[in-house]
Biopython code that builds the backbone (N, CA, C, O; Angstrom):
import numpy as np
from Bio.PDB.StructureBuilder import StructureBuilder

atoms = [
    (1, "MET", "N", (0.943, -1.198, 0.142)),
    (1, "MET", "CA", (0.100, -0.006, -0.025)),
    (1, "MET", "C", (0.835, 1.211, 0.100)),
    (1, "MET", "O", (1.808, 1.179, 0.852)),
    (2, "SER", "N", (0.525, 2.429, -0.570)),
    (2, "SER", "CA", (1.065, 3.439, -0.700)),
    (2, "SER", "C", (1.005, 4.449, 0.465)),
    (2, "SER", "O", (-0.056, 4.596, 1.071)),
    (3, "ASN", "N", (2.018, 5.095, 0.772)),
    (3, "ASN", "CA", (1.917, 5.768, 2.304)),
    (3, "ASN", "C", (0.984, 7.136, 1.689)),
    (3, "ASN", "O", (1.250, 7.877, 0.742)),
    (4, "PRO", "N", (-0.005, 7.140, 2.471)),
    (4, "PRO", "CA", (-0.908, 8.364, 2.151)),
    (4, "PRO", "C", (-0.316, 9.915, 2.519)),
    (4, "PRO", "O", (0.357, 10.115, 3.531)),
    (5, "THR", "N", (-0.614, 10.821, 1.693)),
    (5, "THR", "CA", (-0.216, 12.099, 2.206)),
    (5, "THR", "C", (-1.334, 12.591, 3.051)),
    (5, "THR", "O", (-2.429, 12.029, 3.029)),
    (6, "SER", "N", (-1.019, 13.918, 4.005)),
    (6, "SER", "CA", (-2.065, 14.353, 4.991)),
    (6, "SER", "C", (-3.258, 14.841, 4.431)),
    (6, "SER", "O", (-4.225, 15.096, 5.148)),
    (7, "ALA", "N", (-3.281, 15.035, 2.874)),
    (7, "ALA", "CA", (-4.704, 15.385, 2.145)),
    (7, "ALA", "C", (-5.534, 14.179, 2.165)),
    (7, "ALA", "O", (-6.732, 14.109, 2.442)),
    (8, "GLU", "N", (-4.651, 13.146, 1.801)),
    (8, "GLU", "CA", (-5.340, 12.011, 1.403)),
    (8, "GLU", "C", (-5.695, 11.379, 2.642)),
    (8, "GLU", "O", (-6.735, 10.724, 2.722)),
    (9, "LEU", "N", (-4.690, 11.564, 3.896)),
    (9, "LEU", "CA", (-5.443, 10.817, 5.103)),
    (9, "LEU", "C", (-6.815, 11.676, 5.670)),
    (9, "LEU", "O", (-7.570, 11.074, 6.433)),
    (10, "GLU", "N", (-7.048, 12.730, 5.385)),
    (10, "GLU", "CA", (-8.099, 13.603, 5.430)),
    (10, "GLU", "C", (-9.430, 12.849, 4.850)),
    (10, "GLU", "O", (-10.461, 12.538, 5.447)),
    (11, "ILE", "N", (-9.071, 12.670, 3.539)),
    (11, "ILE", "CA", (-10.225, 11.885, 2.639)),
    (11, "ILE", "C", (-10.402, 10.368, 3.292)),
    (11, "ILE", "O", (-11.511, 9.858, 3.445)),
    (12, "LEU", "N", (-9.398, 9.843, 3.586)),
    (12, "LEU", "CA", (-9.582, 8.495, 4.017)),
    (12, "LEU", "C", (-10.411, 8.435, 5.306)),
    (12, "LEU", "O", (-11.277, 7.576, 5.474)),
    (13, "GLN", "N", (-10.033, 9.633, 6.455)),
    (13, "GLN", "CA", (-10.684, 9.498, 7.548)),
    (13, "GLN", "C", (-12.408, 9.734, 7.545)),
    (13, "GLN", "O", (-13.222, 9.244, 8.328)),
    (14, "ILE", "N", (-12.661, 10.672, 6.365)),
    (14, "ILE", "CA", (-14.139, 10.784, 5.977)),
    (14, "ILE", "C", (-14.596, 9.488, 5.290)),
    (14, "ILE", "O", (-15.683, 9.120, 5.735)),
    (15, "LEU", "N", (-14.053, 8.626, 4.265)),
    (15, "LEU", "CA", (-14.502, 7.612, 3.757)),
    (15, "LEU", "C", (-14.668, 6.553, 5.086)),
    (15, "LEU", "O", (-15.816, 6.190, 5.345)),
    (16, "TRP", "N", (-13.713, 6.124, 5.809)),
    (16, "TRP", "CA", (-14.036, 5.138, 6.891)),
    (16, "TRP", "C", (-15.030, 5.666, 7.608)),
    (16, "TRP", "O", (-15.883, 4.895, 8.048)),
    (17, "SER", "N", (-15.100, 6.684, 7.801)),
    (17, "SER", "CA", (-16.519, 6.981, 8.819)),
    (17, "SER", "C", (-18.165, 6.926, 8.003)),
    (17, "SER", "O", (-19.279, 6.877, 8.524)),
    (18, "LEU", "N", (-17.849, 6.950, 6.849)),
    (18, "LEU", "CA", (-19.056, 6.983, 5.825)),
    (18, "LEU", "C", (-19.099, 5.489, 5.009)),
    (18, "LEU", "O", (-20.164, 4.974, 4.669)),
    (19, "GLY", "N", (-17.887, 4.935, 4.774)),
    (19, "GLY", "CA", (-18.025, 3.693, 4.460)),
    (19, "GLY", "C", (-17.565, 3.856, 2.904)),
    (19, "GLY", "O", (-16.596, 3.334, 2.354)),
    (20, "GLU", "N", (-18.519, 4.711, 2.372)),
    (20, "GLU", "CA", (-18.583, 4.930, 0.937)),
    (20, "GLU", "C", (-19.056, 6.203, 0.747)),
    (20, "GLU", "O", (-19.690, 6.750, 1.650)),
    (21, "ALA", "N", (-18.759, 6.964, -0.693)),
    (21, "ALA", "CA", (-19.266, 8.084, -0.832)),
    (21, "ALA", "C", (-18.882, 8.899, -2.338)),
    (21, "ALA", "O", (-17.810, 8.768, -2.928)),
    (22, "LYS", "N", (-19.825, 9.606, -2.708)),
    (22, "LYS", "CA", (-19.451, 10.562, -3.753)),
    (22, "LYS", "C", (-18.480, 11.594, -3.631)),
    (22, "LYS", "O", (-18.282, 12.000, -2.486)),
    (23, "VAL", "N", (-17.781, 12.148, -4.630)),
    (23, "VAL", "CA", (-16.872, 12.886, -4.512)),
    (23, "VAL", "C", (-17.726, 14.492, -3.770)),
    (23, "VAL", "O", (-17.031, 15.228, -3.068)),
    (24, "LYS", "N", (-18.661, 14.720, -3.936)),
    (24, "LYS", "CA", (-19.323, 15.941, -3.647)),
    (24, "LYS", "C", (-19.613, 15.717, -1.959)),
    (24, "LYS", "O", (-19.313, 16.646, -1.209)),
    (25, "ALA", "N", (-20.155, 14.565, -1.439)),
    (25, "ALA", "CA", (-20.213, 14.259, -0.226)),
    (25, "ALA", "C", (-18.905, 14.371, 0.648)),
    (25, "ALA", "O", (-18.912, 14.845, 1.784)),
    (26, "VAL", "N", (-17.820, 13.907, 0.034)),
    (26, "VAL", "CA", (-16.493, 14.186, 0.706)),
    (26, "VAL", "C", (-16.078, 15.488, 0.683)),
    (26, "VAL", "O", (-15.655, 16.037, 1.701)),
    (27, "ASN", "N", (-16.164, 16.096, -0.483)),
    (27, "ASN", "CA", (-15.746, 17.572, -0.666)),
    (27, "ASN", "C", (-16.929, 18.506, 0.511)),
    (27, "ASN", "O", (-16.501, 19.533, 1.037)),
    (28, "ASP", "N", (-17.816, 18.211, 0.700)),
    (28, "ASP", "CA", (-18.511, 19.029, 1.625)),
    (28, "ASP", "C", (-18.163, 18.738, 3.051)),
    (28, "ASP", "O", (-18.317, 19.598, 3.918)),
    (29, "LYS", "N", (-17.710, 17.573, 3.307)),
    (29, "LYS", "CA", (-17.150, 17.347, 4.771)),
    (29, "LYS", "C", (-15.895, 17.821, 4.745)),
    (29, "LYS", "O", (-15.721, 18.458, 5.784)),
    (30, "LEU", "N", (-14.752, 17.828, 3.944)),
    (30, "LEU", "CA", (-13.668, 18.705, 4.011)),
    (30, "LEU", "C", (-13.733, 20.146, 4.271)),
    (30, "LEU", "O", (-12.960, 20.838, 4.934)),
    (31, "CYS", "N", (-15.046, 20.555, 3.476)),
    (31, "CYS", "CA", (-15.196, 22.133, 3.421)),
    (31, "CYS", "C", (-15.691, 22.693, 4.700)),
    (31, "CYS", "O", (-15.728, 23.898, 4.951)),
    (32, "GLU", "N", (-16.120, 21.620, 5.595)),
    (32, "GLU", "CA", (-16.505, 21.619, 7.049)),
    (32, "GLU", "C", (-15.490, 22.443, 7.755)),
    (32, "GLU", "O", (-15.792, 23.384, 8.489)),
    (33, "VAL", "N", (-14.147, 22.014, 7.481)),
    (33, "VAL", "CA", (-13.107, 22.322, 8.409)),
    (33, "VAL", "C", (-12.430, 23.415, 7.381)),
    (33, "VAL", "O", (-11.957, 24.455, 7.839)),
    (34, "LYS", "N", (-12.406, 23.150, 6.055)),
    (34, "LYS", "CA", (-11.442, 24.098, 5.447)),
    (34, "LYS", "C", (-11.730, 24.499, 3.939)),
    (34, "LYS", "O", (-11.637, 23.465, 3.278)),
    (35, "SER", "N", (-12.003, 25.446, 3.225)),
    (35, "SER", "CA", (-12.088, 25.453, 1.820)),
    (35, "SER", "C", (-11.457, 24.791, 1.102)),
    (35, "SER", "O", (-10.229, 24.863, 1.129)),
    (36, "VAL", "N", (-12.077, 23.999, 0.295)),
    (36, "VAL", "CA", (-11.345, 22.804, -0.550)),
    (36, "VAL", "C", (-12.431, 22.836, -2.274)),
    (36, "VAL", "O", (-13.633, 22.632, -2.448)),
    (37, "GLY", "N", (-11.775, 23.041, -2.852)),
    (37, "GLY", "CA", (-12.402, 23.202, -4.449)),
    (37, "GLY", "C", (-12.639, 21.721, -4.728)),
    (37, "GLY", "O", (-11.769, 20.888, -4.475)),
    (38, "TYR", "N", (-13.882, 21.380, -5.278)),
    (38, "TYR", "CA", (-14.551, 20.412, -5.721)),
    (38, "TYR", "C", (-13.347, 19.584, -6.761)),
    (38, "TYR", "O", (-12.946, 18.435, -6.576)),
    (39, "THR", "N", (-13.010, 20.312, -7.637)),
    (39, "THR", "CA", (-11.855, 19.525, -8.653)),
    (39, "THR", "C", (-10.849, 19.177, -7.782)),
    (39, "THR", "O", (-10.387, 18.055, -7.994)),
    (40, "THR", "N", (-10.255, 19.932, -6.660)),
    (40, "THR", "CA", (-9.100, 19.181, -5.982)),
    (40, "THR", "C", (-9.593, 18.145, -5.522)),
    (40, "THR", "O", (-9.002, 17.140, -5.915)),
    (41, "THR", "N", (-10.689, 17.902, -4.644)),
    (41, "THR", "CA", (-11.162, 16.783, -3.997)),
    (41, "THR", "C", (-11.133, 15.834, -5.004)),
    (41, "THR", "O", (-10.444, 14.837, -4.789)),
    (42, "LEU", "N", (-11.771, 15.926, -6.132)),
    (42, "LEU", "CA", (-11.787, 15.052, -7.291)),
    (42, "LEU", "C", (-10.547, 14.377, -7.947)),
    (42, "LEU", "O", (-10.553, 13.220, -8.367)),
    (43, "LYS", "N", (-9.446, 15.253, -7.992)),
    (43, "LYS", "CA", (-8.218, 14.841, -8.252)),
    (43, "LYS", "C", (-7.453, 14.193, -7.380)),
    (43, "LYS", "O", (-6.581, 13.398, -7.730)),
    (44, "THR", "N", (-7.753, 14.518, -6.037)),
    (44, "THR", "CA", (-6.930, 13.661, -5.232)),
    (44, "THR", "C", (-7.525, 12.393, -5.180)),
    (44, "THR", "O", (-6.814, 11.388, -5.191)),
    (45, "MET", "N", (-8.936, 12.310, -5.115)),
    (45, "MET", "CA", (-9.298, 10.827, -5.070)),
    (45, "MET", "C", (-9.100, 10.045, -6.270)),
    (45, "MET", "O", (-9.055, 8.815, -6.227)),
    (46, "GLN", "N", (-8.976, 10.734, -7.379)),
    (46, "GLN", "CA", (-8.695, 9.690, -8.673)),
    (46, "GLN", "C", (-7.142, 9.505, -8.448)),
    (46, "GLN", "O", (-6.780, 8.407, -8.869)),
    (47, "ILE", "N", (-6.008, 10.338, -7.850)),
    (47, "ILE", "CA", (-4.937, 9.731, -7.682)),
    (47, "ILE", "C", (-4.875, 8.766, -6.472)),
    (47, "ILE", "O", (-4.061, 7.844, -6.437)),
    (48, "MET", "N", (-5.694, 8.992, -5.559)),
    (48, "MET", "CA", (-5.748, 8.019, -4.629)),
    (48, "MET", "C", (-6.025, 6.671, -4.956)),
    (48, "MET", "O", (-5.585, 5.684, -4.366)),
    (49, "GLU", "N", (-7.002, 6.696, -6.219)),
    (49, "GLU", "CA", (-7.620, 5.312, -6.698)),
    (49, "GLU", "C", (-6.479, 4.819, -7.236)),
    (49, "GLU", "O", (-6.188, 3.665, -6.921)),
    (50, "GLN", "N", (-5.585, 5.557, -8.152)),
    (50, "GLN", "CA", (-4.393, 5.038, -8.771)),
    (50, "GLN", "C", (-3.436, 4.396, -7.842)),
    (50, "GLN", "O", (-2.816, 3.381, -8.160)),
    (51, "LYS", "N", (-3.324, 4.929, -6.801)),
    (51, "LYS", "CA", (-2.193, 4.501, -5.868)),
    (51, "LYS", "C", (-2.812, 3.001, -5.011)),
    (51, "LYS", "O", (-2.133, 2.181, -4.393)),
    (52, "GLY", "N", (-4.142, 3.003, -5.207)),
    (52, "GLY", "CA", (-4.783, 1.480, -4.393)),
    (52, "GLY", "C", (-5.054, 2.191, -3.503)),
    (52, "GLY", "O", (-4.826, 1.324, -2.659)),
    (53, "LEU", "N", (-5.443, 3.298, -2.728)),
    (53, "LEU", "CA", (-5.858, 3.811, -1.729)),
    (53, "LEU", "C", (-7.385, 3.316, -1.472)),
    (53, "LEU", "O", (-7.864, 2.600, -0.593)),
    (54, "LEU", "N", (-7.941, 3.960, -2.556)),
    (54, "LEU", "CA", (-9.367, 3.894, -3.021)),
    (54, "LEU", "C", (-9.620, 2.930, -3.824)),
    (54, "LEU", "O", (-8.695, 2.394, -4.433)),
    (55, "GLY", "N", (-11.248, 2.422, -4.019)),
    (55, "GLY", "CA", (-11.663, 1.833, -5.167)),
    (55, "GLY", "C", (-12.834, 2.510, -5.363)),
    (55, "GLY", "O", (-13.338, 3.364, -4.634)),
    (56, "ARG", "N", (-13.320, 1.972, -6.627)),
    (56, "ARG", "CA", (-14.619, 3.171, -6.985)),
    (56, "ARG", "C", (-15.587, 2.007, -8.035)),
    (56, "ARG", "O", (-15.231, 1.078, -8.760)),
    (57, "ARG", "N", (-17.099, 2.654, -7.654)),
    (57, "ARG", "CA", (-17.735, 1.869, -8.632)),
    (57, "ARG", "C", (-18.630, 3.053, -9.174)),
    (57, "ARG", "O", (-18.973, 4.076, -8.582)),
    (58, "LYS", "N", (-18.951, 2.589, -10.616)),
    (58, "LYS", "CA", (-20.069, 3.430, -11.225)),
    (58, "LYS", "C", (-21.607, 3.566, -10.565)),
    (58, "LYS", "O", (-22.337, 2.631, -10.234)),
    (59, "ASP", "N", (-21.820, 4.660, -10.494)),
    (59, "ASP", "CA", (-23.508, 4.956, -9.860)),
    (59, "ASP", "C", (-24.060, 5.690, -10.955)),
    (59, "ASP", "O", (-23.845, 6.902, -10.989)),
    (60, "GLY", "N", (-24.810, 5.094, -11.950)),
    (60, "GLY", "CA", (-25.343, 6.154, -12.708)),
    (60, "GLY", "C", (-24.198, 7.052, -13.917)),
    (60, "GLY", "O", (-23.620, 6.534, -14.872)),
    (61, "LYS", "N", (-24.145, 8.367, -13.522)),
    (61, "LYS", "CA", (-23.155, 9.082, -14.415)),
    (61, "LYS", "C", (-22.030, 9.445, -13.504)),
    (61, "LYS", "O", (-20.987, 9.930, -13.943)),
    (62, "SER", "N", (-22.244, 9.203, -12.186)),
    (62, "SER", "CA", (-21.211, 9.790, -11.074)),
    (62, "SER", "C", (-20.632, 8.351, -10.421)),
    (62, "SER", "O", (-21.263, 7.306, -10.584)),
    (63, "HIS", "N", (-19.446, 8.395, -9.710)),
    (63, "HIS", "CA", (-18.895, 7.324, -9.114)),
    (63, "HIS", "C", (-18.811, 7.409, -7.894)),
    (63, "HIS", "O", (-18.599, 8.498, -7.360)),
    (64, "ILE", "N", (-18.975, 6.155, -7.117)),
    (64, "ILE", "CA", (-18.876, 6.116, -5.700)),
    (64, "ILE", "C", (-17.288, 5.588, -5.075)),
    (64, "ILE", "O", (-16.795, 4.578, -5.579)),
    (65, "TYR", "N", (-16.656, 6.209, -4.141)),
    (65, "TYR", "CA", (-15.396, 5.860, -3.855)),
    (65, "TYR", "C", (-15.435, 5.011, -2.589)),
    (65, "TYR", "O", (-16.583, 5.080, -2.149)),
    (66, "PHE", "N", (-14.773, 4.341, -1.916)),
    (66, "PHE", "CA", (-14.352, 3.557, -1.078)),
    (66, "PHE", "C", (-12.974, 3.257, -0.582)),
    (66, "PHE", "O", (-12.113, 3.112, -1.450)),
    (67, "PRO", "N", (-12.643, 3.146, 0.601)),
    (67, "PRO", "CA", (-11.346, 2.757, 1.121)),
    (67, "PRO", "C", (-11.147, 1.539, 0.530)),
    (67, "PRO", "O", (-12.135, 0.837, 0.316)),
    (68, "GLN", "N", (-9.901, 1.103, 0.183)),
    (68, "GLN", "CA", (-9.448, -0.046, -0.029)),
    (68, "GLN", "C", (-8.683, -1.067, 1.207)),
    (68, "GLN", "O", (-8.397, -2.253, 1.041)),
    (69, "SER", "N", (-8.467, -0.336, 2.351)),
    (69, "SER", "CA", (-8.114, -0.857, 3.222)),
    (69, "SER", "C", (-8.978, -0.465, 4.532)),
    (69, "SER", "O", (-9.899, 0.350, 4.468)),
    (70, "VAL", "N", (-8.601, -1.112, 5.712)),
    (70, "VAL", "CA", (-9.574, -0.758, 7.020)),
    (70, "VAL", "C", (-8.541, 0.376, 7.411)),
    (70, "VAL", "O", (-7.447, 0.570, 6.881)),
    (71, "GLN", "N", (-9.155, 1.131, 8.518)),
    (71, "GLN", "CA", (-8.415, 2.178, 9.263)),
    (71, "GLN", "C", (-7.205, 1.521, 9.921)),
    (71, "GLN", "O", (-6.066, 1.875, 9.616)),
    (72, "ALA", "N", (-7.440, 0.576, 10.812)),
    (72, "ALA", "CA", (-6.621, 0.160, 11.474)),
    (72, "ALA", "C", (-5.282, -0.376, 10.514)),
    (72, "ALA", "O", (-4.207, 0.158, 10.784)),
    (73, "ASP", "N", (-5.295, -1.171, 9.660)),
    (73, "ASP", "CA", (-4.287, -1.670, 8.479)),
    (73, "ASP", "C", (-3.657, -0.301, 8.494)),
    (73, "ASP", "O", (-2.675, -0.126, 9.215)),
    (74, "THR", "N", (-4.225, 0.877, 7.620)),
    (74, "THR", "CA", (-3.456, 1.756, 7.181)),
    (74, "THR", "C", (-2.637, 2.552, 8.561)),
    (74, "THR", "O", (-1.473, 2.933, 8.436)),
    (75, "GLN", "N", (-3.286, 2.708, 9.656)),
    (75, "GLN", "CA", (-2.646, 3.277, 10.976)),
    (75, "GLN", "C", (-1.456, 2.384, 11.212)),
    (75, "GLN", "O", (-0.430, 3.039, 11.397)),
    (76, "ARG", "N", (-1.286, 0.993, 11.262)),
    (76, "ARG", "CA", (-0.408, 0.103, 11.658)),
    (76, "ARG", "C", (0.807, 0.275, 10.700)),
    (76, "ARG", "O", (1.932, 0.475, 11.156)),
    (77, "SER", "N", (0.583, 0.201, 9.482)),
    (77, "SER", "CA", (1.514, 0.349, 8.340)),
    (77, "SER", "C", (2.134, 1.757, 8.501)),
    (77, "SER", "O", (3.363, 1.746, 8.578)),
    (78, "MET", "N", (1.530, 2.979, 8.568)),
    (78, "MET", "CA", (2.034, 3.873, 8.619)),
    (78, "MET", "C", (3.190, 4.037, 10.236)),
    (78, "MET", "O", (4.378, 4.355, 10.273)),
    (79, "LEU", "N", (2.446, 3.751, 11.147)),
    (79, "LEU", "CA", (3.160, 3.540, 12.364)),
    (79, "LEU", "C", (4.384, 2.658, 12.075)),
    (79, "LEU", "O", (5.509, 3.115, 12.277)),
    (80, "ASP", "N", (4.217, 1.471, 11.634)),
    (80, "ASP", "CA", (5.568, 0.558, 11.708)),
    (80, "ASP", "C", (6.692, 1.443, 10.706)),
    (80, "ASP", "O", (7.897, 1.368, 10.948)),
    (81, "ARG", "N", (6.192, 2.240, 9.622)),
    (81, "ARG", "CA", (7.342, 3.121, 8.818)),
    (81, "ARG", "C", (7.740, 3.937, 9.927)),
    (81, "ARG", "O", (8.890, 3.790, 10.338)),
    (82, "LEU", "N", (6.996, 4.765, 10.479)),
    (82, "LEU", "CA", (7.449, 5.714, 11.392)),
    (82, "LEU", "C", (8.446, 5.345, 12.493)),
    (82, "LEU", "O", (9.445, 6.050, 12.644)),
    (83, "LEU", "N", (8.218, 4.225, 13.308)),
    (83, "LEU", "CA", (8.806, 3.503, 13.849)),
    (83, "LEU", "C", (10.126, 3.201, 13.611)),
    (83, "LEU", "O", (10.959, 3.428, 14.489)),
    (84, "GLU", "N", (10.560, 2.546, 12.164)),
    (84, "GLU", "CA", (11.638, 2.006, 11.672)),
    (84, "GLU", "C", (12.319, 3.361, 11.284)),
    (84, "GLU", "O", (13.506, 3.396, 11.611)),
    (85, "SER", "N", (11.849, 4.475, 10.669)),
    (85, "SER", "CA", (12.772, 5.736, 10.001)),
    (85, "SER", "C", (12.998, 6.268, 11.169)),
    (85, "SER", "O", (14.191, 6.521, 11.341)),
    (86, "ALA", "N", (12.207, 6.576, 12.170)),
    (86, "ALA", "CA", (12.304, 7.786, 12.911)),
    (86, "ALA", "C", (12.890, 7.473, 14.346)),
    (86, "ALA", "O", (13.441, 8.306, 15.065)),
    (87, "PHE", "N", (12.672, 6.067, 14.667)),
    (87, "PHE", "CA", (13.004, 5.569, 16.034)),
    (87, "PHE", "C", (13.866, 4.438, 15.926)),
    (87, "PHE", "O", (14.133, 3.864, 16.981)),
    (88, "GLY", "N", (14.367, 3.990, 14.840)),
    (88, "GLY", "CA", (15.299, 3.025, 14.862)),
    (88, "GLY", "C", (14.717, 1.598, 15.209)),
    (88, "GLY", "O", (15.455, 0.625, 15.364)),
    (89, "GLY", "N", (13.350, 1.541, 15.318)),
    (89, "GLY", "CA", (12.788, 0.540, 15.677)),
    (89, "GLY", "C", (12.220, 0.198, 17.153)),
    (89, "GLY", "O", (11.457, -0.703, 17.502)),
    (90, "SER", "N", (12.876, 1.261, 17.933)),
    (90, "SER", "CA", (12.611, 1.206, 19.343)),
    (90, "SER", "C", (10.980, 1.736, 19.757)),
    (90, "SER", "O", (10.541, 2.848, 19.465)),
    (91, "LYS", "N", (10.453, 0.996, 20.271)),
    (91, "LYS", "CA", (8.970, 1.098, 20.573)),
    (91, "LYS", "C", (8.816, 1.834, 21.677)),
    (91, "LYS", "O", (7.814, 2.534, 21.824)),
    (92, "SER", "N", (9.968, 1.755, 22.757)),
    (92, "SER", "CA", (10.045, 2.763, 24.271)),
    (92, "SER", "C", (10.299, 3.929, 23.733)),
    (92, "SER", "O", (9.510, 4.829, 24.019)),
    (93, "GLN", "N", (11.267, 4.197, 22.960)),
    (93, "GLN", "CA", (11.629, 5.810, 22.506)),
    (93, "GLN", "C", (10.406, 6.371, 21.640)),
    (93, "GLN", "O", (10.185, 7.575, 21.518)),
    (94, "LEU", "N", (9.650, 5.376, 21.060)),
    (94, "LEU", "CA", (8.581, 6.476, 20.077)),
    (94, "LEU", "C", (7.276, 6.566, 21.435)),
    (94, "LEU", "O", (6.484, 7.499, 21.304)),
    (95, "VAL", "N", (7.129, 5.893, 22.331)),
    (95, "VAL", "CA", (6.142, 5.949, 23.347)),
    (95, "VAL", "C", (6.578, 6.999, 24.294)),
    (95, "VAL", "O", (5.810, 7.892, 24.652)),
    (96, "MET", "N", (7.666, 6.916, 24.657)),
    (96, "MET", "CA", (8.223, 8.058, 25.578)),
    (96, "MET", "C", (8.217, 9.482, 24.851)),
    (96, "MET", "O", (7.910, 10.537, 25.408)),
    (97, "GLN", "N", (8.646, 9.326, 23.380)),
    (97, "GLN", "CA", (8.597, 10.809, 22.720)),
    (97, "GLN", "C", (7.159, 11.219, 22.762)),
    (97, "GLN", "O", (6.739, 12.352, 22.997)),
    (98, "LEU", "N", (6.415, 10.074, 22.486)),
    (98, "LEU", "CA", (4.837, 10.432, 22.414)),
    (98, "LEU", "C", (4.087, 11.184, 23.525)),
    (98, "LEU", "O", (3.241, 12.067, 23.386)),
    (99, "LEU", "N", (4.569, 10.657, 24.645)),
    (99, "LEU", "CA", (4.136, 10.883, 25.837)),
    (99, "LEU", "C", (4.555, 11.833, 26.689)),
    (99, "LEU", "O", (3.829, 12.214, 27.607)),
    (100, "GLY", "N", (5.875, 12.364, 26.465)),
    (100, "GLY", "CA", (6.487, 13.598, 26.815)),
    (100, "GLY", "C", (6.459, 14.636, 26.198)),
    (100, "GLY", "O", (7.081, 15.613, 26.616)),
    (101, "ASN", "N", (5.735, 14.677, 25.059)),
    (101, "ASN", "CA", (5.636, 15.913, 24.423)),
    (101, "ASN", "C", (4.206, 16.708, 24.630)),
    (101, "ASN", "O", (4.121, 17.936, 24.610)),
    (102, "LYS", "N", (3.308, 15.982, 24.794)),
    (102, "LYS", "CA", (2.095, 16.311, 25.059)),
    (102, "LYS", "C", (1.355, 16.108, 26.265)),
    (102, "LYS", "O", (1.590, 15.098, 26.928)),
    (103, "LYS", "N", (0.545, 16.879, 26.618)),
    (103, "LYS", "CA", (-0.382, 16.651, 27.677)),
    (103, "LYS", "C", (-1.185, 15.563, 27.847)),
    (103, "LYS", "O", (-1.978, 15.565, 26.906)),
    (104, "ILE", "N", (-1.324, 14.914, 28.348)),
    (104, "ILE", "CA", (-2.147, 13.531, 28.125)),
    (104, "ILE", "C", (-3.086, 13.868, 29.439)),
    (104, "ILE", "O", (-2.702, 14.456, 30.450)),
    (105, "SER", "N", (-4.503, 13.318, 29.165)),
    (105, "SER", "CA", (-5.660, 13.132, 30.223)),
    (105, "SER", "C", (-5.454, 12.186, 31.009)),
    (105, "SER", "O", (-4.821, 11.161, 30.757)),
    (106, "LYS", "N", (-6.061, 12.521, 32.166)),
    (106, "LYS", "CA", (-6.147, 11.148, 33.093)),
    (106, "LYS", "C", (-6.880, 9.987, 32.317)),
    (106, "LYS", "O", (-6.263, 8.922, 32.340)),
    (107, "LYS", "N", (-8.047, 9.987, 31.650)),
    (107, "LYS", "CA", (-8.705, 9.158, 31.107)),
    (107, "LYS", "C", (-7.711, 8.372, 30.061)),
    (107, "LYS", "O", (-7.642, 7.146, 30.137)),
    (108, "GLU", "N", (-7.019, 9.019, 29.182)),
    (108, "GLU", "CA", (-6.053, 8.281, 28.237)),
    (108, "GLU", "C", (-4.767, 7.934, 29.076)),
    (108, "GLU", "O", (-3.907, 7.255, 28.517)),
    (109, "LEU", "N", (-4.584, 8.311, 30.264)),
    (109, "LEU", "CA", (-3.560, 7.547, 30.828)),
    (109, "LEU", "C", (-3.932, 6.432, 31.630)),
    (109, "LEU", "O", (-3.131, 5.530, 31.873)),
    (110, "ASN", "N", (-5.155, 6.442, 32.075)),
    (110, "ASN", "CA", (-5.843, 5.003, 32.357)),
    (110, "ASN", "C", (-5.965, 3.761, 31.440)),
    (110, "ASN", "O", (-5.814, 2.572, 31.720)),
    (111, "GLU", "N", (-6.358, 4.505, 29.984)),
    (111, "GLU", "CA", (-6.460, 3.538, 28.884)),
    (111, "GLU", "C", (-5.209, 2.933, 28.764)),
    (111, "GLU", "O", (-5.128, 1.706, 28.704)),
    (112, "ILE", "N", (-4.051, 3.775, 28.714)),
    (112, "ILE", "CA", (-2.545, 3.225, 28.661)),
    (112, "ILE", "C", (-2.035, 2.268, 29.752)),
    (112, "ILE", "O", (-1.160, 1.407, 29.664)),
    (113, "LYS", "N", (-2.807, 2.633, 30.822)),
    (113, "LYS", "CA", (-2.284, 1.966, 32.041)),
    (113, "LYS", "C", (-2.818, 0.214, 31.957)),
    (113, "LYS", "O", (-2.145, -0.791, 32.186)),
    (114, "GLU", "N", (-4.377, 0.339, 31.510)),
    (114, "GLU", "CA", (-5.128, -0.830, 31.625)),
    (114, "GLU", "C", (-4.499, -1.643, 30.528)),
    (114, "GLU", "O", (-4.383, -2.849, 30.742)),
    (115, "PHE", "N", (-3.998, -1.065, 29.171)),
    (115, "PHE", "CA", (-3.498, -1.914, 28.086)),
    (115, "PHE", "C", (-2.261, -2.596, 28.528)),
    (115, "PHE", "O", (-2.067, -3.803, 28.383)),
    (116, "LEU", "N", (-1.329, -1.659, 29.141)),
    (116, "LEU", "CA", (-0.304, -2.359, 29.662)),
    (116, "LEU", "C", (-0.196, -3.361, 30.569)),
    (116, "LEU", "O", (0.640, -4.265, 30.548)),
    (117, "ASN", "N", (-1.261, -3.144, 31.555)),
    (117, "ASN", "CA", (-1.810, -4.307, 32.686)),
    (117, "ASN", "C", (-1.969, -5.661, 31.735)),
    (117, "ASN", "O", (-1.315, -6.680, 31.961)),
    (118, "LYS", "N", (-2.833, -5.554, 30.742)),
    (118, "LYS", "CA", (-3.245, -6.629, 30.098)),
    (118, "LYS", "C", (-1.948, -7.142, 29.164)),
    (118, "LYS", "O", (-1.824, -8.351, 28.971)),
    (119, "MET", "N", (-1.163, -6.373, 28.696)),
    (119, "MET", "CA", (0.020, -6.799, 28.153)),
    (119, "MET", "C", (0.809, -7.720, 28.988)),
    (119, "MET", "O", (1.251, -8.756, 28.490)),
    (120, "GLU", "N", (1.012, -7.427, 30.189)),
    (120, "GLU", "CA", (1.840, -8.069, 31.209)),
    (120, "GLU", "C", (1.227, -9.548, 31.572)),
    (120, "GLU", "O", (1.990, -10.418, 31.990)),
    (121, "LYS", "N", (-0.001, -9.775, 31.421)),
    (121, "LYS", "CA", (-0.805, -10.603, 32.244)),
    (121, "LYS", "C", (-0.645, -12.115, 31.017)),
    (121, "LYS", "O", (-1.202, -13.182, 31.276)),
]
sb = StructureBuilder()
sb.init_structure("model")
sb.init_model(0)
sb.init_chain("A")
sb.init_seg("    ")
for serial, (resi, resn, name, xyz) in enumerate(atoms, 1):
    if name == "N":
        sb.init_residue(resn, " ", resi, " ")
    sb.init_atom(name, np.array(xyz, "f"), 0.0, 1.0, " ", f" {name:<3s}", serial, name[0])
structure = sb.get_structure()
């Protein structure tokens, strides 16, 4: 799978939540956050299809696009690349960097503790 750009990830996030959609629906969602032209969204989605990130099927005169992979698989692949390239494969360095640079909520900290406790058992 190709490594998605940040713009492609925004589109993937929308399609993962919707399941599938026409370009207009994706563009409308993108425009809720920032102004993006319809043709820009269309071209990006066409490129994503060529890269294997999206699939599409005909629906009358238009097309419906859908993600070619599930969200967890894409996240895992991207994280694996980051882990190897930026942290030399060290999971502890990645986690310490992540947790040391941002304020973490009590809820998130408890979720992490629960996860680590399960891993230890």
